[in-house]
Steps between C-alpha positions, in 0.01 A plus 500: 500500500651832396231751593205551724156365414169585662294195590153542648418240765135427570379291795237237428342190652485278190782520244306326222189716540700823523723406207198423282334831595803726452615326181156560351476861617856604405560269199790345693622141509594299807859382487514120479619312805358732765484304823504568869390844617573699184383528138663735247272671250657665198367701206401285203765566237572863587701699753339582832517472875509159665214423737603249768216328683581400856274255682442611858284342773339820628213673314512860383409744777260790458782751510549722196758373252816714510583391145260392230489426128339731245392354167472781244255403226333669201147380591412493870163326470630217283806441715310502831260242358794285381669514843176402676454212254854384589404484871553856624256691719394859444547712816369838378137525389555803280815613320733740677580807287797721582703735279349345186588144605218251559542176694348222703659325795489122469633211709665175399379165644707562817357849554810688379370828362609653169366765264387471141518848355444684177718804423344830400370509146719703261381854447 
């Protein structure tokens, strides 16, 4: 290793369930041979940040996440529906709108919250 890489580590209860969800949502692939407490997820055929799933025994607490993922998408409604179909849960009933950005807060199967957001439309 010659440089520094950012790897996002996400706690989960079930590696297979979480890998299936995040691979579907992010268009990532699980690295073959993942065993034990960890599963590496990598972008499918393109550069990107590694997502490392870590199986932990304790459930998520109701404390606000100090770090979360944002998925920037061109069509908020379509993407939210796709994430819910993949097993996500919508947390916000109505979209949040701030400074031209529009988003929903969703949660993965373990309750980890993330945002799906649409940038401002070009003027």
